[in-house]
MDTraj code that builds the backbone (N, CA, C; nanometers):
import mdtraj as md
import numpy as np

residues = "UNK UNK UNK UNK UNK UNK UNK UNK UNK UNK UNK UNK UNK UNK UNK UNK UNK UNK UNK UNK UNK UNK UNK UNK UNK UNK UNK UNK UNK UNK UNK UNK UNK UNK UNK UNK UNK UNK UNK UNK UNK UNK UNK UNK UNK UNK UNK UNK UNK UNK UNK UNK UNK UNK UNK UNK UNK UNK UNK UNK UNK UNK UNK UNK UNK UNK UNK UNK UNK UNK UNK UNK UNK UNK UNK UNK UNK UNK UNK UNK UNK UNK UNK UNK".split()
xyz = np.array([
    [-0.0426, -0.8277, 1.1662],
    [0.0431, -0.9066, 1.1236],
    [0.0527, -0.8333, 0.9599],
    [-0.0604, -0.7571, 0.8724],
    [-0.0458, -0.6813, 0.8090],
    [0.0458, -0.6226, 0.8048],
    [0.0397, -0.5756, 0.9104],
    [0.1399, -0.4132, 0.9265],
    [0.2621, -0.4845, 0.9274],
    [0.3405, -0.6378, 1.0013],
    [0.4432, -0.6811, 0.9475],
    [0.4766, -0.6758, 0.7768],
    [0.3889, -0.7228, 0.6975],
    [0.4371, -0.7018, 0.5581],
    [0.4443, -0.5703, 0.4309],
    [0.3574, -0.4990, 0.5149],
    [0.3518, -0.3955, 0.4687],
    [0.4004, -0.3289, 0.3810],
    [0.5745, -0.3273, 0.4305],
    [0.7034, -0.2656, 0.3800],
    [0.7656, -0.3468, 0.2797],
    [0.7377, -0.4929, 0.3068],
    [0.7484, -0.5747, 0.2091],
    [0.6580, -0.5779, 0.0653],
    [0.5685, -0.5742, 0.0664],
    [0.4504, -0.5837, -0.0578],
    [0.4899, -0.4691, -0.0982],
    [0.4458, -0.2926, -0.0173],
    [0.5178, -0.1819, -0.0330],
    [0.6394, -0.1513, -0.1940],
    [0.7497, -0.2470, -0.1341],
    [0.8614, -0.1710, -0.1912],
    [0.8584, -0.2438, -0.3393],
    [0.8025, -0.4469, -0.3223],
    [0.7364, -0.5163, -0.3948],
    [0.6505, -0.4215, -0.5020],
    [0.5159, -0.3538, -0.4936],
    [0.4633, -0.2890, -0.6109],
    [0.5896, -0.1859, -0.6337],
    [0.6356, -0.1297, -0.5439],
    [0.6943, 0.0062, -0.6463],
    [0.8548, -0.0372, -0.7849],
    [0.8497, -0.1658, -0.6666],
    [0.9706, -0.1574, -0.7842],
    [0.9196, -0.2587, -0.9099],
    [0.7885, -0.3620, -0.9576],
    [0.7507, -0.4233, -1.0709],
    [0.7739, -0.3288, -1.1534],
    [0.8507, -0.4422, -1.2025],
    [0.8782, -0.4530, -1.3553],
    [0.8107, -0.5489, -1.4420],
    [0.7989, -0.4879, -1.5931],
    [0.7062, -0.5872, -1.6688],
    [0.8300, -0.7086, -1.6573],
    [0.9299, -0.7754, -1.7000],
    [1.0490, -0.8514, -1.6518],
    [0.9909, -0.9495, -1.5684],
    [0.9627, -0.9510, -1.4404],
    [0.9292, -0.9478, -1.3670],
    [0.7852, -1.0910, -1.3630],
    [0.7097, -1.0421, -1.5031],
    [0.5411, -1.0853, -1.5198],
    [0.5810, -1.2363, -1.5466],
    [0.6590, -1.3440, -1.6086],
    [0.6729, -1.4861, -1.6086],
    [0.8294, -1.5162, -1.5168],
    [0.8872, -1.4367, -1.4433],
    [0.9534, -1.4648, -1.3744],
    [0.8998, -1.5789, -1.2548],
    [0.9555, -1.6987, -1.2319],
    [0.9765, -1.8099, -1.1614],
    [0.9804, -1.7946, -1.0034],
    [0.9207, -1.8550, -0.9071],
    [0.8973, -1.8380, -0.7914],
    [0.8939, -1.9525, -0.7218],
    [0.9063, -1.9442, -0.6194],
    [0.9233, -2.1079, -0.5494],
    [0.9386, -2.0361, -0.3409],
    [0.8191, -2.0615, -0.2912],
    [0.8228, -2.0459, -0.1062],
    [0.7788, -2.1425, -0.0281],
    [0.8427, -2.1997, 0.0538],
    [0.7734, -2.3299, 0.1970],
    [0.6858, -2.2674, 0.2549],
    [0.5653, -2.2377, 0.2508],
    [0.5075, -2.2089, 0.3809],
    [0.5008, -2.3157, 0.4844],
    [0.4423, -2.1874, 0.6221],
    [0.4458, -2.2808, 0.7361],
    [0.4234, -2.3531, 0.7777],
    [0.3674, -2.4006, 0.7432],
    [0.3310, -2.5975, 0.7432],
    [0.4046, -2.7355, 0.6101],
    [0.5049, -2.6324, 0.6440],
    [0.5780, -2.7662, 0.5388],
    [0.5852, -2.7264, 0.3283],
    [0.4138, -2.6466, 0.2756],
    [0.4043, -2.7796, 0.1602],
    [0.5173, -2.5739, 0.1182],
    [0.5092, -2.6522, -0.0318],
    [0.6029, -2.5564, -0.0999],
    [0.5027, -2.5087, -0.2063],
    [0.5624, -2.3911, -0.2282],
    [0.4429, -2.3332, -0.3326],
    [0.5367, -2.2492, -0.4591],
    [0.4968, -2.2585, -0.5615],
    [0.4979, -2.2342, -0.7184],
    [0.4245, -2.1753, -0.7755],
    [0.4577, -2.1224, -0.8805],
    [0.4118, -1.9706, -0.9298],
    [0.4518, -1.9392, -0.9967],
    [0.4785, -1.7665, -1.0560],
    [0.4955, -1.6646, -1.1351],
    [0.4330, -1.5261, -1.0208],
    [0.5831, -1.4410, -1.0716],
    [0.5930, -1.3183, -0.9900],
    [0.4247, -1.2167, -1.0343],
    [0.3860, -1.2543, -1.1713],
    [0.2558, -1.1745, -1.2096],
    [0.1623, -1.2202, -1.1438],
    [0.1421, -1.3741, -1.0779],
    [0.0365, -1.4654, -0.9847],
    [0.0191, -1.3388, -0.8561],
    [0.1493, -1.3445, -0.8340],
    [0.1337, -1.2455, -0.6667],
    [0.1145, -1.1400, -0.7256],
    [0.1298, -1.0315, -0.8439],
    [0.1245, -0.8971, -0.8319],
    [-0.1214, -0.9130, -0.8438],
    [-0.0956, -1.0184, -0.9690],
    [-0.2682, -1.0313, -0.9214],
    [-0.3797, -1.1006, -0.7690],
    [-0.1867, -1.1224, -0.6979],
    [-0.2830, -1.1783, -0.5911],
    [-0.2790, -1.0962, -0.4960],
    [-0.2406, -0.9658, -0.4771],
    [-0.1713, -0.8103, -0.4251],
    [-0.3012, -0.7537, -0.4906],
    [-0.3618, -0.7604, -0.5929],
    [-0.4359, -0.6743, -0.6296],
    [-0.5828, -0.7308, -0.5512],
    [-0.5996, -0.8903, -0.5774],
    [-0.7259, -0.8972, -0.5831],
    [-0.7458, -0.9066, -0.4110],
    [-0.6842, -0.9317, -0.3061],
    [-0.6199, -0.9330, -0.1724],
    [-0.6822, -0.7706, -0.1461],
    [-0.6165, -0.6959, -0.1781],
    [-0.6731, -0.5171, -0.1796],
    [-0.8518, -0.5169, -0.2317],
    [-0.8877, -0.5611, -0.2572],
    [-1.0169, -0.5893, -0.3495],
    [-1.1171, -0.5633, -0.2502],
    [-1.0571, -0.6686, -0.1922],
    [-1.1219, -0.8346, -0.0481],
    [-1.0992, -0.7087, 0.0618],
    [-1.0284, -0.6521, 0.0687],
    [-1.0778, -0.5421, 0.2182],
    [-1.1270, -0.4200, 0.1279],
    [-1.1262, -0.3919, 0.0497],
    [-1.2063, -0.2212, 0.0748],
    [-1.4000, -0.2461, 0.0444],
    [-1.4100, -0.4010, 0.0054],
    [-1.4707, -0.4885, 0.0236],
    [-1.5354, -0.5353, 0.1568],
    [-1.5076, -0.5550, 0.2050],
    [-1.4841, -0.5683, 0.3635],
    [-1.4962, -0.4001, 0.4210],
    [-1.4634, -0.3094, 0.3974],
    [-1.5021, -0.1964, 0.4673],
    [-1.6443, -0.1721, 0.4554],
    [-1.6880, -0.1765, 0.3372],
    [-1.8292, -0.1139, 0.2809],
    [-1.8706, -0.1665, 0.3784],
    [-1.9010, -0.3340, 0.3865],
    [-1.9749, -0.4095, 0.4621],
    [-2.0103, -0.3520, 0.5309],
    [-1.8524, -0.3798, 0.6331],
    [-1.8602, -0.2837, 0.7987],
    [-1.9123, -0.1602, 0.7723],
    [-1.8632, -0.0522, 0.7280],
    [-1.9544, 0.0550, 0.7557],
    [-2.0854, 0.0742, 0.7280],
    [-2.1242, -0.0016, 0.6771],
    [-2.3487, -0.0533, 0.6055],
    [-2.3859, -0.0631, 0.7299],
    [-2.2327, -0.1975, 0.8219],
    [-2.3488, -0.2315, 0.9402],
    [-2.3790, -0.1297, 1.0065],
    [-2.3017, -0.0932, 1.0540],
    [-2.3183, 0.0684, 1.1455],
    [-2.3094, 0.1866, 1.0901],
    [-2.3935, 0.1820, 1.0071],
    [-2.4685, 0.2710, 0.9793],
    [-2.3556, 0.4354, 0.8854],
    [-2.2383, 0.3579, 0.7878],
    [-2.1639, 0.5234, 0.7648],
    [-2.1917, 0.5456, 0.6103],
    [-2.1317, 0.5671, 0.5344],
    [-2.0963, 0.5739, 0.3563],
    [-1.9835, 0.4595, 0.3531],
    [-2.0569, 0.3545, 0.2909],
    [-1.9493, 0.3015, 0.2776],
    [-1.8002, 0.3347, 0.1803],
    [-1.7312, 0.2536, 0.1861],
    [-1.6212, 0.2923, 0.1676],
    [-1.5608, 0.2570, -0.0466],
    [-1.5451, 0.4125, -0.0916],
    [-1.5314, 0.4056, -0.2471],
    [-1.4595, 0.2809, -0.2684],
    [-1.4448, 0.2057, -0.4107],
    [-1.3561, 0.1054, -0.3858],
    [-1.3526, 0.1900, -0.5744],
    [-1.2979, 0.2732, -0.6344],
    [-1.2716, 0.3218, -0.6786],
    [-1.0807, 0.3879, -0.6993],
    [-1.0739, 0.3118, -0.7473],
    [-0.8919, 0.4021, -0.7016],
    [-0.8266, 0.4905, -0.8505],
    [-0.9093, 0.5751, -0.8927],
    [-0.9015, 0.6603, -0.9427],
    [-0.8494, 0.7541, -0.9096],
    [-0.7838, 0.8401, -0.9026],
    [-0.7737, 0.9826, -0.8158],
    [-0.7636, 0.9744, -0.7339],
    [-0.6988, 0.8469, -0.6873],
    [-0.5836, 0.7964, -0.5041],
    [-0.4687, 0.8219, -0.4927],
    [-0.4283, 0.8631, -0.6200],
    [-0.2605, 0.9212, -0.6780],
    [-0.1760, 0.7995, -0.6989],
    [-0.1996, 0.6943, -0.6531],
    [-0.1466, 0.5839, -0.6936],
    [-0.0713, 0.5807, -0.8253],
    [-0.0718, 0.6024, -0.9452],
    [-0.0210, 0.6616, -1.0024],
    [0.1035, 0.7385, -1.0209],
    [0.0676, 0.8559, -0.9846],
    [0.1558, 0.9325, -0.9576],
    [0.3218, 0.9033, -0.8565],
    [0.3143, 0.8212, -0.8091],
    [0.4413, 0.7588, -0.7392],
    [0.5156, 0.6739, -0.8454],
    [0.4382, 0.6195, -0.9621],
    [0.4862, 0.5159, -1.0457],
    [0.5514, 0.5717, -1.1932],
    [0.5104, 0.7183, -1.2344],
    [0.4848, 0.7394, -1.3810],
    [0.6389, 0.8507, -1.3558],
    [0.7181, 0.8173, -1.5023],
    [0.8593, 0.8979, -1.4275],
    [0.8579, 0.9312, -1.6028],
])
top = md.Topology()
chain = top.add_chain()
for i, resn in enumerate(residues, 1):
    res = top.add_residue(resn, chain, resSeq=i)
    for name in ("N", "CA", "C"):
        top.add_atom(name, md.element.get_by_symbol(name[0]), res)
traj = md.Trajectory(xyz[None], top)
């Protein structure tokens, strides 16, 4: 299911603009609940979610005797795609 959202999330992150920080959004969840917040909250949720997954991968790697995944985002070329 995550793969289904990759292009949407990638586009959102690559097109992030500081003006979006406090812009409001609302969405209806599959269970009918209405969720509201700011796009700044959304981008922070995405960051926290990715950090969570890196932690999961590190734990699983240790469990099978492999080197843990590095949580370091420096040097992965993430900024080079956004610096103009």
